[in-house]
KOLFI-941044 format. One record per residue (C-alpha): residue number from 1; x, y, z. Coordinates in steps of 0.2 Angstrom, whole numbers, plus 5000, padded with zeros to 4 digits. Layout:
(NUM; (X; Y; Z))
...
//
This chain:
(1; (4848; 4720; 4754))
(2; (4849; 4702; 4748))
(3; (4842; 4687; 4758))
(4; (4860; 4679; 4760))
(5; (4865; 4695; 4770))
(6; (4851; 4693; 4782))
(7; (4854; 4675; 4784))
(8; (4872; 4678; 4789))
(9; (4866; 4688; 4804))
(10; (4857; 4673; 4811))
(11; (4873; 4662; 4811))
(12; (4880; 4668; 4828))
(13; (4880; 4681; 4841))
(14; (4896; 4688; 4833))
(15; (4887; 4692; 4817))
(16; (4874; 4702; 4826))
(17; (4886; 4711; 4836))
(18; (4896; 4715; 4821))
(19; (4881; 4723; 4813))
(20; (4877; 4732; 4829))
(21; (4894; 4740; 4828))
(22; (4890; 4747; 4811))
(23; (4873; 4753; 4818))
(24; (4882; 4762; 4832))
(25; (4895; 4770; 4820))
(26; (4881; 4775; 4808))
(27; (4871; 4784; 4822))
(28; (4887; 4792; 4829))
(29; (4892; 4799; 4812))
(30; (4875; 4806; 4809))
(31; (4875; 4814; 4826))
(32; (4891; 4823; 4821))
(33; (4886; 4829; 4804))
(34; (4870; 4836; 4811))
(35; (4879; 4846; 4825))
(36; (4892; 4852; 4812))
(37; (4878; 4859; 4801))
(38; (4870; 4867; 4816))
(39; (4886; 4875; 4822))
(40; (4888; 4884; 4805))
(41; (4871; 4892; 4806))
(42; (4871; 4911; 4808))
(43; (4863; 4919; 4824))
(44; (4852; 4934; 4823))
(45; (4851; 4950; 4813))
(46; (4868; 4955; 4820))
(47; (4875; 4942; 4808))
(48; (4867; 4948; 4793))
(49; (4849; 4940; 4793))
(50; (4833; 4948; 4792))
(51; (4821; 4947; 4807))
(52; (4810; 4934; 4799))
(53; (4826; 4924; 4793))
(54; (4834; 4925; 4810))
(55; (4818; 4918; 4818))
(56; (4818; 4903; 4806))
(57; (4836; 4900; 4807))
(58; (4835; 4900; 4826))
(59; (4822; 4886; 4825))
(60; (4832; 4876; 4812))
(61; (4847; 4877; 4824))
(62; (4836; 4870; 4838))
(63; (4829; 4857; 4827))
(64; (4846; 4851; 4821))
(65; (4852; 4850; 4839))
(66; (4836; 4841; 4844))
(67; (4839; 4828; 4830))
(68; (4857; 4826; 4835))
(69; (4852; 4823; 4853))
(70; (4839; 4810; 4847))
(71; (4853; 4802; 4837))
(72; (4863; 4801; 4853))
(73; (4848; 4792; 4861))
(74; (4848; 4780; 4846))
(75; (4867; 4777; 4849))
(76; (4863; 4773; 4867))
(77; (4849; 4761; 4862))
(78; (4861; 4752; 4851))
(79; (4874; 4751; 4864))
(80; (4861; 4744; 4877))
(81; (4856; 4731; 4865))
(82; (4874; 4726; 4862))
(83; (4877; 4726; 4881))
(84; (4862; 4715; 4883))
(85; (4869; 4702; 4871))
(86; (4885; 4702; 4882))
(87; (4896; 4712; 4871))
(88; (4905; 4729; 4874))
(89; (4898; 4744; 4865))
(90; (4908; 4751; 4850))
(91; (4911; 4769; 4855))
(92; (4924; 4774; 4842))
(93; (4922; 4776; 4823))
(94; (4931; 4780; 4808))
(95; (4936; 4799; 4805))
(96; (4928; 4810; 4792))
(97; (4926; 4808; 4778))
(98; (4923; 4790; 4777))
(99; (4931; 4780; 4764))
(100; (4920; 4772; 4750))
(101; (4914; 4755; 4755))
(102; (4915; 4757; 4774))
(103; (4896; 4760; 4772))
(104; (4884; 4755; 4758))
(105; (4886; 4766; 4742))
(106; (4870; 4774; 4745))
(107; (4876; 4782; 4762))
(108; (4889; 4795; 4761))
(109; (4895; 4803; 4777))
(110; (4905; 4819; 4778))
(111; (4905; 4835; 4787))
(112; (4898; 4850; 4778))
(113; (4890; 4867; 4782))
(114; (4872; 4870; 4782))
(115; (4865; 4874; 4764))
(116; (4851; 4868; 4753))
(117; (4862; 4853; 4746))
(118; (4867; 4848; 4764))
(119; (4849; 4849; 4769))
(120; (4844; 4838; 4754))
(121; (4857; 4826; 4760))
(122; (4849; 4825; 4777))
(123; (4832; 4821; 4769))
(124; (4840; 4807; 4758))
(125; (4848; 4799; 4773))
(126; (4832; 4799; 4784))
(127; (4821; 4794; 4770))
(128; (4809; 4779; 4772))
(129; (4809; 4764; 4761))
(130; (4801; 4768; 4744))
(131; (4804; 4786; 4744))
(132; (4810; 4794; 4728))
(133; (4820; 4808; 4737))
(134; (4837; 4811; 4728))
(135; (4854; 4813; 4736))
(136; (4860; 4831; 4739))
(137; (4872; 4838; 4725))
(138; (4890; 4835; 4730))
(139; (4886; 4820; 4741))
(140; (4884; 4806; 4728))
(141; (4898; 4794; 4725))
(142; (4907; 4793; 4708))
(143; (4903; 4774; 4707))
(144; (4892; 4761; 4715))
(145; (4899; 4746; 4723))
(146; (4893; 4730; 4732))
(147; (4898; 4725; 4750))
(148; (4897; 4708; 4757))
(149; (4898; 4691; 4749))
(150; (4884; 4679; 4744))
(151; (4882; 4664; 4756))
(152; (4885; 4662; 4774))
(153; (4903; 4663; 4782))
(154; (4910; 4662; 4799))
(155; (4918; 4679; 4797))
(156; (4906; 4693; 4799))
(157; (4903; 4702; 4783))
(158; (4895; 4719; 4780))
(159; (4878; 4720; 4771))
(160; (4871; 4731; 4758))
(161; (4855; 4741; 4762))
(162; (4846; 4756; 4753))
(163; (4840; 4765; 4769))
(164; (4843; 4765; 4787))
(165; (4826; 4758; 4790))
(166; (4830; 4743; 4779))
(167; (4846; 4740; 4789))
(168; (4837; 4740; 4806))
(169; (4824; 4727; 4799))
(170; (4838; 4716; 4794))
(171; (4845; 4718; 4812))
(172; (4828; 4713; 4819))
(173; (4827; 4698; 4808))
(174; (4844; 4693; 4813))
(175; (4840; 4695; 4832))
(176; (4824; 4685; 4830))
(177; (4833; 4670; 4822))
(178; (4847; 4670; 4835))
(179; (4834; 4670; 4849))
(180; (4825; 4655; 4839))
(181; (4842; 4646; 4839))
(182; (4848; 4649; 4857))
(183; (4833; 4654; 4867))
(184; (4829; 4671; 4874))
(185; (4837; 4669; 4891))
(186; (4853; 4663; 4883))
(187; (4853; 4678; 4870))
(188; (4851; 4691; 4883))
(189; (4863; 4685; 4897))
(190; (4872; 4702; 4897))
(191; (4858; 4709; 4908))
(192; (4855; 4728; 4912))
(193; (4867; 4733; 4925))
(194; (4879; 4741; 4913))
(195; (4866; 4749; 4902))
(196; (4863; 4767; 4900))
(197; (4847; 4773; 4910))
(198; (4842; 4784; 4896))
(199; (4827; 4792; 4905))
(200; (4839; 4800; 4917))
(201; (4849; 4808; 4903))
(202; (4836; 4815; 4892))
(203; (4834; 4800; 4880))
(204; (4816; 4796; 4885))
(205; (4815; 4782; 4872))
(206; (4831; 4774; 4877))
(207; (4825; 4760; 4889))
(208; (4834; 4745; 4897))
(209; (4835; 4730; 4885))
(210; (4830; 4714; 4895))
(211; (4822; 4703; 4882))
(212; (4817; 4701; 4864))
(213; (4802; 4712; 4866))
(214; (4812; 4727; 4873))
(215; (4825; 4725; 4860))
(216; (4813; 4725; 4845))
(217; (4804; 4740; 4853))
(218; (4821; 4749; 4853))
(219; (4824; 4745; 4835))
(220; (4806; 4751; 4830))
(221; (4808; 4767; 4840))
(222; (4825; 4771; 4831))
(223; (4816; 4769; 4814))
(224; (4800; 4778; 4819))
(225; (4810; 4793; 4826))
(226; (4821; 4794; 4810))
(227; (4810; 4790; 4795))
(228; (4793; 4791; 4803))
(229; (4780; 4778; 4806))
(230; (4763; 4775; 4797))
(231; (4754; 4780; 4813))
(232; (4764; 4796; 4816))
(233; (4778; 4804; 4806))
(234; (4775; 4822; 4810))
(235; (4789; 4824; 4821))
(236; (4801; 4812; 4813))
(237; (4818; 4817; 4807))
(238; (4813; 4815; 4789))
(239; (4798; 4826; 4791))
(240; (4808; 4839; 4801))
(241; (4820; 4841; 4787))
(242; (4806; 4842; 4774))
(243; (4798; 4856; 4783))
(244; (4815; 4865; 4785))
(245; (4818; 4863; 4766))
(246; (4801; 4870; 4762))
(247; (4804; 4885; 4773))
(248; (4821; 4887; 4766))
(249; (4814; 4888; 4748))
(250; (4801; 4902; 4754))
(251; (4814; 4912; 4762))
(252; (4825; 4911; 4746))
(253; (4810; 4916; 4735))
(254; (4808; 4932; 4747))
(255; (4827; 4936; 4747))
(256; (4838; 4928; 4733))
(257; (4853; 4933; 4744))
(258; (4848; 4923; 4759))
(259; (4862; 4914; 4766))
(260; (4858; 4905; 4783))
(261; (4875; 4899; 4787))
(262; (4894; 4903; 4787))
(263; (4904; 4894; 4773))
(264; (4912; 4881; 4786))
(265; (4925; 4869; 4778))
(266; (4919; 4853; 4771))
(267; (4929; 4839; 4781))
(268; (4941; 4851; 4790))
(269; (4957; 4843; 4797))
(270; (4971; 4849; 4809))
(271; (4986; 4842; 4800))
(272; (4991; 4842; 4782))
(273; (4982; 4827; 4775))
(274; (4991; 4814; 4765))
(275; (4976; 4814; 4753))
(276; (4970; 4832; 4752))
(277; (4955; 4828; 4740))
(278; (4939; 4833; 4749))
(279; (4948; 4839; 4764))
(280; (4952; 4857; 4771))
(281; (4968; 4859; 4781))
(282; (4966; 4872; 4795))
(283; (4980; 4885; 4796))
(284; (4973; 4900; 4805))
(285; (4980; 4899; 4823))
(286; (4965; 4904; 4832))
(287; (4954; 4892; 4822))
(288; (4967; 4878; 4826))
(289; (4967; 4881; 4845))
(290; (4948; 4881; 4845))
(291; (4946; 4865; 4835))
(292; (4960; 4857; 4844))
(293; (4951; 4860; 4861))
(294; (4934; 4855; 4854))
(295; (4942; 4839; 4846))
(296; (4951; 4834; 4862))
(297; (4934; 4837; 4872))
(298; (4925; 4825; 4860))
(299; (4938; 4812; 4862))
(300; (4937; 4813; 4881))
(301; (4918; 4812; 4879))
(302; (4920; 4796; 4870))
(303; (4931; 4789; 4884))
(304; (4919; 4794; 4898))
(305; (4904; 4786; 4888))
(306; (4914; 4770; 4886))
(307; (4919; 4771; 4905))
(308; (4901; 4773; 4910))
(309; (4897; 4756; 4901))
(310; (4910; 4748; 4911))
(311; (4903; 4753; 4928))
(312; (4888; 4745; 4935))
(313; (4873; 4756; 4938))
(314; (4874; 4754; 4957))
(315; (4891; 4764; 4957))
(316; (4891; 4783; 4958))
(317; (4905; 4783; 4945))
(318; (4893; 4778; 4931))
(319; (4882; 4793; 4934))
(320; (4897; 4804; 4936))
(321; (4905; 4798; 4919))
(322; (4889; 4801; 4910))
(323; (4886; 4818; 4918))
(324; (4904; 4824; 4913))
(325; (4903; 4816; 4895))
(326; (4886; 4825; 4891))
(327; (4893; 4841; 4899))
(328; (4908; 4840; 4887))
(329; (4896; 4840; 4872))
(330; (4888; 4856; 4879))
(331; (4905; 4864; 4882))
(332; (4910; 4860; 4864))
(333; (4895; 4868; 4856))
(334; (4901; 4886; 4858))
(335; (4918; 4881; 4851))
(336; (4910; 4873; 4836))
(337; (4900; 4889; 4833))
(338; (4916; 4900; 4835))
(339; (4926; 4889; 4823))
(340; (4913; 4891; 4809))
(341; (4915; 4910; 4811))
(342; (4934; 4910; 4809))
(343; (4944; 4909; 4792))
(344; (4951; 4892; 4788))
(345; (4968; 4899; 4783))
(346; (4978; 4906; 4767))
(347; (4977; 4889; 4758))
(348; (4958; 4890; 4758))
(349; (4953; 4908; 4758))
(350; (4935; 4904; 4752))
(351; (4929; 4895; 4768))
(352; (4929; 4895; 4786))
(353; (4935; 4882; 4799))
(354; (4925; 4869; 4808))
(355; (4926; 4856; 4821))
(356; (4932; 4840; 4814))
(357; (4926; 4828; 4827))
(358; (4943; 4818; 4827))
(359; (4941; 4801; 4835))
(360; (4954; 4793; 4846))
(361; (4963; 4778; 4839))
(362; (4955; 4768; 4853))
(363; (4941; 4774; 4864))
(364; (4938; 4758; 4873))
(365; (4934; 4759; 4892))
(366; (4948; 4761; 4904))
(367; (4948; 4748; 4919))
(368; (4936; 4756; 4932))
(369; (4945; 4763; 4947))
(370; (4954; 4778; 4954))
(371; (4967; 4778; 4941))
(372; (4955; 4781; 4927))
(373; (4945; 4794; 4937))
(374; (4961; 4804; 4940))
(375; (4965; 4803; 4922))
(376; (4947; 4811; 4918))
(377; (4950; 4825; 4931))
(378; (4967; 4829; 4925))
(379; (4961; 4830; 4907))
(380; (4947; 4841; 4912))
(381; (4958; 4853; 4921))
(382; (4969; 4854; 4905))
(383; (4954; 4859; 4895))
(384; (4949; 4872; 4908))
(385; (4966; 4880; 4907))
(386; (4966; 4879; 4887))
(387; (4948; 4887; 4887))
(388; (4953; 4901; 4898))
(389; (4968; 4905; 4887))
(390; (4957; 4904; 4872))
(391; (4944; 4916; 4880))
(392; (4958; 4930; 4882))
(393; (4957; 4932; 4863))
(394; (4939; 4937; 4863))
(395; (4923; 4937; 4873))
(396; (4906; 4929; 4868))
(397; (4907; 4910; 4863))
(398; (4925; 4907; 4869))
(399; (4921; 4915; 4886))
(400; (4905; 4905; 4887))
(401; (4915; 4889; 4884))
(402; (4928; 4894; 4897))
(403; (4914; 4895; 4910))
(404; (4908; 4878; 4905))
(405; (4925; 4870; 4906))
(406; (4929; 4877; 4923))
(407; (4912; 4871; 4929))
(408; (4916; 4854; 4922))
(409; (4933; 4853; 4930))
(410; (4926; 4858; 4947))
(411; (4912; 4845; 4945))
(412; (4925; 4832; 4941))
(413; (4934; 4834; 4957))
(414; (4918; 4833; 4967))
(415; (4912; 4817; 4958))
(416; (4929; 4809; 4957))
(417; (4937; 4814; 4973))
(418; (4956; 4811; 4974))
(419; (4962; 4796; 4984))
(420; (4970; 4799; 5001))
(421; (4987; 4806; 4998))
(422; (5002; 4796; 5005))
(423; (5011; 4804; 5020))
(424; (5020; 4820; 5014))
(425; (5012; 4820; 4997))
(426; (5002; 4835; 4991))
(427; (4985; 4835; 4982))
(428; (4983; 4853; 4981))
(429; (4980; 4855; 4963))
(430; (4964; 4844; 4963))
(431; (4958; 4851; 4980))
(432; (4960; 4869; 4973))
(433; (4949; 4864; 4958))
(434; (4934; 4860; 4968))
(435; (4936; 4858; 4987))
(436; (4926; 4868; 4999))
(437; (4931; 4873; 5016))
(438; (4913; 4874; 5022))
(439; (4909; 4865; 5038))
(440; (4895; 4852; 5038))
(441; (4878; 4861; 5040))
(442; (4884; 4878; 5035))
(443; (4872; 4888; 5025))
(444; (4877; 4893; 5007))
(445; (4888; 4908; 5004))
(446; (4875; 4922; 5000))
(447; (4873; 4930; 4983))
(448; (4867; 4945; 4993))
(449; (4867; 4951; 5011))
(450; (4859; 4940; 5024))
(451; (4849; 4949; 5038))
(452; (4856; 4943; 5055))
(453; (4847; 4946; 5071))
(454; (4854; 4939; 5087))
(455; (4843; 4935; 5102))
(456; (4847; 4928; 5119))
(457; (4847; 4910; 5115))
(458; (4846; 4910; 5096))
(459; (4852; 4920; 5081))
(460; (4841; 4921; 5066))
(461; (4847; 4923; 5048))
(462; (4836; 4928; 5034))
(463; (4840; 4928; 5016))
(464; (4827; 4938; 5006))
(465; (4832; 4931; 4989))
(466; (4827; 4913; 4994))
(467; (4811; 4917; 5002))
(468; (4795; 4911; 4992))
(469; (4783; 4918; 5005))
(470; (4776; 4902; 5011))
(471; (4771; 4912; 5027))
(472; (4775; 4898; 5039))
(473; (4785; 4911; 5049))
(474; (4772; 4924; 5051))
(475; (4758; 4912; 5054))
(476; (4768; 4900; 5065))
(477; (4778; 4913; 5075))
(478; (4769; 4930; 5073))
(479; (4777; 4938; 5088))
(480; (4794; 4934; 5081))
(481; (4791; 4938; 5063))
(482; (4781; 4954; 5062))
(483; (4772; 4956; 5046))
(484; (4769; 4973; 5037))
(485; (4779; 4983; 5049))
(486; (4792; 4997; 5046))
(487; (4810; 4994; 5053))
(488; (4815; 4979; 5063))
(489; (4803; 4964; 5060))
(490; (4812; 4949; 5068))
(491; (4811; 4947; 5087))
(492; (4820; 4931; 5092))
(493; (4817; 4932; 5110))
(494; (4798; 4934; 5108))
(495; (4795; 4915; 5108))
(496; (4803; 4900; 5117))
(497; (4818; 4894; 5107))
(498; (4813; 4876; 5105))
(499; (4796; 4881; 5097))
(500; (4805; 4895; 5086))
(501; (4817; 4882; 5078))
(502; (4802; 4871; 5074))
(503; (4795; 4886; 5064))
(504; (4812; 4888; 5055))
(505; (4812; 4870; 5050))
(506; (4795; 4872; 5042))
(507; (4803; 4886; 5030))
(508; (4804; 4876; 5014))
(509; (4816; 4888; 5005))
(510; (4829; 4889; 5018))
(511; (4827; 4908; 5018))
(512; (4826; 4907; 5037))
(513; (4841; 4898; 5046))
(514; (4847; 4899; 5064))
(515; (4862; 4897; 5075))
(516; (4859; 4891; 5093))
(517; (4867; 4902; 5107))
(518; (4862; 4891; 5121))
(519; (4874; 4877; 5118))
(520; (4861; 4866; 5110))
(521; (4865; 4858; 5093))
(522; (4859; 4867; 5078))
(523; (4849; 4860; 5063))
(524; (4853; 4842; 5058))
(525; (4851; 4834; 5041))
(526; (4835; 4825; 5039))
(527; (4834; 4806; 5040))
(528; (4827; 4804; 5023))
(529; (4832; 4815; 5008))
(530; (4816; 4822; 5000))
(531; (4811; 4832; 4985))
(532; (4793; 4837; 4985))
(533; (4784; 4843; 4969))
(534; (4773; 4858; 4973))
(535; (4758; 4860; 4962))
(536; (4761; 4872; 4948))
(537; (4777; 4877; 4958))
(538; (4795; 4873; 4963))
(539; (4804; 4858; 4970))
(540; (4806; 4858; 4989))
(541; (4822; 4849; 4993))
(542; (4827; 4843; 5011))
(543; (4843; 4835; 5014))
(544; (4862; 4838; 5017))
(545; (4862; 4849; 5001))
(546; (4876; 4854; 4989))
(547; (4871; 4866; 4975))
(548; (4884; 4868; 4961))
(549; (4897; 4861; 4974))
(550; (4893; 4873; 4988))
(551; (4885; 4869; 5004))
(552; (4867; 4875; 5004))
(553; (4860; 4870; 5021))
(554; (4846; 4858; 5023))
(555; (4831; 4866; 5014))
(556; (4829; 4874; 4997))
(557; (4816; 4877; 4984))
(558; (4822; 4877; 4966))
(559; (4814; 4883; 4951))
(560; (4805; 4871; 4939))
(561; (4795; 4883; 4928))
(562; (4810; 4891; 4920))
(563; (4805; 4909; 4924))
(564; (4814; 4913; 4940))
(565; (4826; 4928; 4940))
(566; (4836; 4920; 4954))
(567; (4840; 4903; 4946))
(568; (4842; 4890; 4952))
(569; (4831; 4896; 4966))
(570; (4813; 4899; 4965))
(571; (4807; 4917; 4967))
(572; (4789; 4915; 4964))
(573; (4789; 4919; 4945))
(574; (4779; 4904; 4942))
(575; (4763; 4914; 4947))
(576; (4766; 4928; 4935))
(577; (4771; 4916; 4921))
(578; (4755; 4906; 4923))
(579; (4765; 4890; 4925))
(580; (4754; 4874; 4926))
(581; (4761; 4857; 4931))
(582; (4754; 4843; 4942))
(583; (4761; 4841; 4960))
(584; (4755; 4823; 4958))
(585; (4764; 4815; 4943))
(586; (4763; 4796; 4940))
(587; (4773; 4784; 4951))
(588; (4789; 4778; 4943))
(589; (4803; 4767; 4950))
(590; (4800; 4766; 4968))
(591; (4810; 4752; 4976))
(592; (4816; 4756; 4993))
(593; (4833; 4762; 4994))
(594; (4846; 4753; 5006))
(595; (4852; 4770; 5012))
(596; (4840; 4785; 5012))
(597; (4850; 4800; 5019))
(598; (4868; 4806; 5015))
(599; (4875; 4821; 5004))
(600; (4863; 4826; 4990))
(601; (4872; 4835; 4976))
(602; (4862; 4846; 4964))
(603; (4871; 4853; 4949))
(604; (4861; 4865; 4938))
(605; (4867; 4862; 4920))
(606; (4870; 4877; 4909))
(607; (4854; 4879; 4899))
(608; (4848; 4862; 4905))
(609; (4841; 4852; 4919))
(610; (4845; 4849; 4937))
(611; (4857; 4835; 4939))
(612; (4854; 4826; 4956))
(613; (4866; 4813; 4963))
(614; (4863; 4805; 4980))
(615; (4849; 4795; 4989))
(616; (4833; 4804; 4985))
(617; (4814; 4801; 4987))
(618; (4804; 4811; 4976))
(619; (4786; 4814; 4982))
(620; (4770; 4823; 4977))
(621; (4762; 4837; 4986))
(622; (4752; 4824; 4996))
(623; (4768; 4815; 5001))
(624; (4765; 4800; 4989))
(625; (4781; 4793; 4983))
(626; (4784; 4797; 4964))
(627; (4801; 4789; 4963))
(628; (4816; 4783; 4973))
(629; (4833; 4787; 4964))
(630; (4851; 4788; 4967))
(631; (4854; 4799; 4951))
(632; (4842; 4808; 4940))
(633; (4839; 4824; 4930))
(634; (4824; 4835; 4934))
(635; (4816; 4847; 4922))
(636; (4819; 4866; 4926))
(637; (4814; 4874; 4909))
(638; (4795; 4870; 4912))
(639; (4793; 4862; 4895))
(640; (4796; 4843; 4898))
(641; (4783; 4831; 4893))
(642; (4789; 4819; 4907))
(643; (4789; 4831; 4922))
(644; (4797; 4831; 4934))
(645; (4810; 4822; 4924))
(646; (4818; 4831; 4909))
(647; (4816; 4825; 4892))
(648; (4827; 4836; 4881))
(649; (4814; 4849; 4879))
(650; (4825; 4863; 4885))
(651; (4835; 4862; 4868))
(652; (4819; 4863; 4858))
(653; (4813; 4879; 4867))
(654; (4830; 4887; 4868))
(655; (4830; 4887; 4887))
(656; (4844; 4899; 4894))
(657; (4850; 4898; 4912))
//
């Protein structure tokens, strides 16, 4: 990169924002290419791998997905910096393959299946400055070219750079010079209210950008996670790919026929391309339907992310948009894997299909409000119907995707409820997708039978699958709850009803509920919503609870070790699993909430964390406040390094739930 290019960045905020838009597109494109390669990988011995190969390829898949998630975090960090400077993030990008000159000649971006050449390409992209790693075969351009123009101009010009790290160093220099010119307060007038709270969504290194120090730290984190840092490069993307390459070579030495991936298309497209060179037109009807749904999902994900950056953090719609956008990426994954296992069509018999990640013509944020939210709900319901139709062609991955889309459609209705219908109008469609007829305070519909015993003044309901044997019942009301007896063991009339309901309220799991028969009111929601972290044990929630959209009463204990056989509920498996985790984590954001009660929605994400929405105080086992939040994600795989909050470790360990 020449000096005049970096000088150009210092001329104005516009020059810096222009460069940040390229940074966003670069991170965005890399994320897609890593996911595409991961989708093409085979799975297990049933797909032709030896047992040792299957174990290695499974780790590669998790590593690639983990790197893609970190690229998503880098993208969010770039968007946060852009927002802090007062600009709107660049959410869209050019479609694959990128035309020569859109990025420097040394950076080629296209979709390709996983193989040794593609892996070398990834090594080359993430290489640190001064590395002599070569580009992967088939990825180098036919000719070199120069971008930009010597000398400063009012019109922002693209710059040349050899490595991603060098590009970010230029961005840092440009930001420093702008702050020197206008002052720090003036430079960061965009504030933090529109930024993405990365720690709530698995991007532990994506923090709010308030000032020059936090912006420079964000740039440094991106570079260190990609190419590594002098202090610690063990877990960088560059080192991850080098280790993968070494293991790939060893497996090829042991088995010359080792093929870890399906021959997915290089740069698949859904319509006959005007320039067919370097592209594969998909013709197989099942592949087309699969890729069409995946691409549409990707497009809506971009719209939701853009919308999230248009809504302040104080509004529930921000968390809802982020939740649904991230959920769409998870729903897309089984479709991407399915596409890579389907033939592309008769024009390209040598290769399979693949998701093309087609970007919308414009992904800019919709104006916030009910019209945009109705659009999102309607679109997700379209996807759920299309996924169900696709699942009728086969089980496995399409069926998994159908479950994900149906769950997302229901969540969308809960998070973006319809506006009141005009007199005589009907909103039955959206109500049917996610409404519940449960009355306030109702216990959840049981997954197995509930033992019901009626007394004179109170009826006791006991749900065995939710019991974690806290023993408050048999020690607080030993004449009502008879321990170690054969036959009937609940005697409601053996204790005054007022004392008995107090014992029921002490049951943390909600296994014991009751209905008053003496005309007095039943259990009420607590005045403060709480989640207590039990030492080496579960979360104990108290509030007006909704789990996966269903009323769940006022008390539940939810698994956080990852071992329960009754997820999301705790079943005591943390004991036999040897789970260890503090019940007294460090205190985080703990500003007093203006409202401390109200509905508390807990959505267990498939193979992921607990997403919690609503006013909540998280406390340690001693009652000490850990955090006060209105939206968060809590680890339930047991592996997070940021417990109780999730950090993406579920993808690394292959958590399934």
